[in-house]
GUVO-242842 format. One line per field, with one value per residue (C-alpha): residue number from 1; x, y, z. Coordinates in nm, 2 decimals, padded with zeros to 4 digits. Layout:
BEGIN
num	[NUM, ...]
u	[X, ...]
v	[Y, ...]
w	[Z, ...]
//
This chain:
BEGIN
num	[1, 2, 3, 4, 5, 6, 7, 8, 9, 10, 11, 12, 13, 14, 15, 16, 17, 18, 19, 20, 21, 22, 23, 24, 25, 26, 27, 28, 29, 30, 31, 32, 33, 34, 35, 36, 37, 38, 39, 40, 41, 42, 43, 44, 45, 46, 47, 48, 49, 50, 51, 52, 53, 54, 55, 56, 57, 58, 59, 60, 61, 62, 63, 64, 65, 66, 67, 68, 69, 70, 71, 72, 73, 74, 75, 76, 77, 78, 79, 80, 81, 82, 83, 84, 85, 86, 87, 88, 89, 90, 91, 92, 93, 94, 95, 96, 97, 98, 99, 100, 101, 102, 103, 104, 105, 106, 107, 108, 109, 110, 111, 112, 113, 114, 115, 116, 117, 118, 119, 120, 121, 122, 123, 124, 125, 126, 127, 128, 129, 130, 131, 132, 133, 134, 135, 136, 137, 138, 139, 140, 141, 142, 143, 144, 145, 146, 147, 148, 149, 150, 151, 152, 153, 154, 155, 156, 157, 158, 159, 160, 161, 162, 163, 164, 165, 166, 167, 168, 169, 170, 171, 172, 173, 174, 175, 176, 177, 178, 179, 180, 181, 182, 183, 184, 185, 186, 187, 188, 189, 190, 191, 192, 193, 194, 195, 196, 197, 198, 199, 200, 201, 202, 203, 204, 205, 206, 207, 208, 209, 210, 211, 212, 213, 214, 215, 216, 217, 218, 219, 220, 221, 222, 223, 224, 225, 226, 227, 228, 229, 230, 231, 232, 233, 234, 235, 236, 237, 238, 239, 240, 241, 242, 243, 244, 245, 246, 247, 248, 249, 250, 251]
u	[01.38, 01.07, 00.94, 00.56, 00.31, -00.08, -00.19, -00.46, -00.68, -00.83, -01.17, -01.33, -01.24, -01.10, -00.75, -00.55, -00.17, 00.08, 00.13, 00.35, 00.65, 00.59, 00.61, 00.98, 01.12, 00.92, 00.92, 00.58, 00.25, -00.08, -00.37, -00.73, -00.96, -01.27, -01.42, -01.27, -01.11, -01.03, -01.24, -01.14, -00.99, -00.77, -00.66, -00.58, -00.35, -00.20, -00.13, 00.04, 00.26, 00.38, 00.47, 00.63, 00.86, 00.90, 00.71, 00.54, 00.12, -00.07, -00.46, -00.53, -00.88, -01.11, -01.44, -01.70, -01.71, -01.56, -01.71, -01.49, -01.21, -01.22, -01.12, -01.47, -01.57, -01.86, -02.05, -02.02, -02.05, -01.74, -01.93, -01.99, -01.60, -01.49, -01.70, -01.61, -01.23, -01.27, -01.44, -01.16, -00.90, -01.10, -01.10, -00.77, -00.63, -00.83, -00.65, -00.32, -00.39, -00.45, -00.10, 00.08, 00.14, 00.09, -00.03, 00.25, 00.06, -00.25, -00.27, -00.63, -00.63, -00.74, -00.98, -01.00, -00.63, -00.71, -01.02, -00.87, -00.55, -00.76, -01.09, -01.08, -01.40, -01.27, -00.91, -01.05, -01.28, -01.01, -00.75, -01.03, -01.07, -00.70, -00.63, -00.96, -00.83, -00.45, -00.29, 00.09, -00.01, 00.21, -00.01, 00.11, 00.04, 00.21, 00.41, 00.23, -00.12, -00.42, -00.42, -00.05, -00.06, -00.32, -00.22, 00.13, -00.08, -00.25, 00.08, 00.04, 00.29, 00.29, 00.53, 00.56, 00.49, 00.60, 00.41, 00.71, 00.50, 00.25, 00.30, 00.30, 00.18, 00.33, 00.14, 00.29, -00.02, -00.02, -00.24, -00.48, -00.53, -00.85, -00.68, -00.31, -00.07, 00.27, 00.54, 00.89, 01.09, 01.38, 01.22, 01.03, 01.37, 01.51, 01.26, 01.30, 01.67, 01.59, 01.37, 01.58, 01.91, 01.80, 01.45, 01.31, 01.07, 00.99, 00.66, 00.51, 00.67, 01.01, 01.03, 01.18, 00.97, 01.04, 00.95, 01.10, 00.99, 01.00, 00.84, 00.81, 00.49, 00.45, 00.11, 00.00, -00.25, 00.02, 00.04, 00.42, 00.43, 00.68, 00.93, 00.92, 01.00, 01.23, 01.42, 01.40, 01.54, 01.84, 01.90, 01.90, 02.12, 02.34, 02.38, 02.40, 02.07, 01.91, 01.55, 01.39, 01.05, 00.92, 00.94, 01.31, 01.36, 01.30, 00.94]
v	[00.14, -00.06, -00.24, -00.29, -00.46, -00.50, -00.87, -01.10, -00.96, -01.29, -01.36, -01.72, -01.92, -01.61, -01.55, -01.25, -01.22, -01.43, -01.39, -01.64, -01.57, -01.19, -01.24, -01.37, -01.05, -00.77, -00.64, -00.52, -00.69, -00.47, -00.72, -00.66, -00.67, -00.79, -00.47, -00.38, -00.74, -01.05, -01.28, -01.45, -01.74, -01.54, -01.30, -01.61, -01.78, -01.42, -01.41, -01.74, -01.69, -01.32, -01.51, -01.81, -01.54, -01.29, -01.00, -00.74, -00.71, -00.41, -00.36, -00.24, -00.08, 00.02, 00.10, -00.15, -00.22, -00.57, -00.52, -00.18, -00.32, -00.02, 00.21, 00.38, 00.67, 00.63, 00.89, 00.74, 00.98, 01.01, 00.81, 00.53, 00.55, 00.54, 00.23, 00.05, 00.12, -00.02, -00.34, -00.42, -00.35, -00.57, -00.86, -00.86, -00.81, -01.11, -01.31, -01.21, -01.28, -01.64, -01.67, -01.48, -01.16, -00.82, -00.56, -00.30, -00.03, 00.07, 00.19, 00.28, 00.15, 00.26, 00.57, 00.60, 00.65, 00.99, 01.06, 01.07, 01.22, 01.54, 01.59, 01.68, 01.51, 01.18, 01.26, 01.30, 00.99, 00.80, 00.90, 00.90, 00.54, 00.45, 00.67, 00.48, 00.13, 00.17, 00.49, 00.28, 00.19, 00.32, 00.50, 00.49, 00.79, 01.04, 01.31, 01.65, 01.56, 01.67, 01.36, 01.37, 01.69, 01.61, 01.32, 01.47, 01.73, 01.44, 01.28, 00.99, 00.78, 00.90, 00.71, 00.87, 00.64, 00.65, 00.41, 00.31, 00.14, 00.40, 00.74, 01.07, 01.37, 01.73, 01.81, 01.52, 01.31, 00.94, 00.84, 00.60, 00.28, 00.10, -00.21, -00.25, -00.28, -00.43, -00.23, -00.30, -00.46, -00.26, 00.09, 00.01, -00.08, 00.24, 00.46, 00.25, 00.34, 00.70, 00.72, 00.58, 00.77, 01.12, 01.13, 01.21, 01.04, 01.11, 01.24, 01.15, 01.42, 01.30, 01.61, 01.50, 01.60, 01.55, 01.21, 01.15, 00.83, 00.58, 00.32, 00.24, 00.05, -00.21, -00.34, -00.72, -00.71, -00.60, -00.91, -00.93, -00.84, -01.12, -01.02, -00.65, -00.70, -00.94, -00.70, -00.43, -00.62, -00.75, -00.41, -00.27, -00.57, -00.49, -00.13, -00.21, -00.02, -00.22, -00.33, -00.37, -00.36, -00.01, -00.09, -00.18, 00.15, 00.33, 00.48]
w	[00.21, 00.28, -00.03, 00.02, -00.24, -00.24, -00.19, -00.10, -00.36, -00.48, -00.42, -00.40, -00.70, -00.89, -00.85, -00.89, -00.82, -00.79, -00.39, -00.28, -00.53, -00.50, -00.13, -00.14, -00.25, -00.02, 00.32, 00.37, 00.22, 00.22, 00.28, 00.11, 00.41, 00.17, 00.07, -00.29, -00.29, -00.07, 00.13, 00.48, 00.35, 00.12, 00.39, 00.60, 00.34, 00.27, 00.62, 00.65, 00.36, 00.54, 00.83, 00.63, 00.44, 00.77, 00.57, 00.78, 00.73, 00.71, 00.63, 00.27, 00.33, 00.05, -00.05, -00.06, -00.42, -00.53, -00.88, -00.97, -00.73, -00.52, -00.80, -00.86, -00.63, -00.40, -00.22, 00.11, 00.44, 00.67, 00.93, 00.70, 00.63, 00.99, 01.05, 00.72, 00.83, 01.19, 01.02, 00.81, 01.04, 01.30, 01.04, 00.96, 01.34, 01.43, 01.17, 01.27, 01.64, 01.55, 01.39, 01.67, 01.44, 01.49, 01.20, 01.13, 00.91, 00.73, 00.37, 00.20, -00.14, -00.50, -00.51, -00.14, -00.12, -00.32, -00.13, 00.19, 00.07, -00.10, 00.12, 00.45, 00.57, 00.44, 00.61, 00.94, 00.95, 00.82, 01.08, 01.35, 01.28, 01.30, 01.59, 01.77, 01.67, 01.75, 01.75, 01.66, 01.35, 01.08, 00.79, 00.43, 00.23, 00.00, 00.18, 00.21, 00.13, 00.33, 00.53, 00.55, 00.75, 00.97, 01.08, 01.14, 01.36, 01.56, 01.64, 01.43, 01.25, 00.89, 00.64, 00.30, 00.01, -00.36, -00.60, -00.85, -01.09, -01.17, -01.34, -01.21, -01.36, -01.33, -01.01, -00.83, -00.85, -00.97, -01.24, -01.16, -01.38, -01.38, -01.52, -01.38, -01.68, -01.73, -01.72, -01.76, -01.44, -01.56, -01.58, -01.24, -01.09, -01.20, -01.08, -00.73, -00.75, -00.82, -00.53, -00.27, -00.37, -00.53, -00.39, -00.71, -00.96, -01.32, -01.42, -01.77, -01.97, -01.84, -01.55, -01.22, -00.93, -00.56, -00.41, -00.07, 00.08, 00.35, 00.15, -00.23, -00.38, -00.63, -00.73, -00.67, -00.96, -01.24, -01.48, -01.42, -01.05, -00.97, -01.24, -01.11, -00.72, -00.81, -01.02, -00.77, -00.51, -00.74, -00.82, -00.46, -00.38, -00.68, -00.55, -00.19, -00.07, 00.18, 00.20, 00.54, 00.68, 00.80, 01.17, 01.12, 00.95, 01.27, 01.11]
//
């Protein structure tokens, strides 16, 4: 199982998350590319940390909305989404090349994650951008969504993701938090193990739903993100569940 975290979300003098501490316990980092968060220096620093701790790097692309942290819906055109996605992929790719690293994956951030999952015009534009840039990139997205199905039809490399530190409703939709709340590290670790072993996760009401995943996600902007990922890794180690990069999982 791959453990990924959204990272590099500081901006200028404003610091968000404890990226270096979190990086010690994960296998894949989703690096903000300057649209919802991050800036060139933050991107470079995050890539350096990933290389230091042997963590795979992916582009965490978002809506151009720093004030709203990419969690507010904007009525952009599909053409804008495609060009914005290419812009962000190219920016991170340049920094990776300087550090002799390659991009492993791409993952939409915040409200964009839902827009491409639910709306065909955005799913098509997003996949078109990725396929044009590098069709070998792994794409983190919920299994069974519109974009998942379309990506599979196009022969792209779709990787199923479950957000273990967010809540799910009865229909299997994750619940968006405008401001990330602290969650019990033990509770998140229990949910992570449930996904890895049983391919299930509990909803808000306590019901279990299907959660077949290749990768599990924690959010770096959570107030206790380092405690959460440390606990998840420790529990996986205790139970003999291996954590490894998506590229090493045969994804």
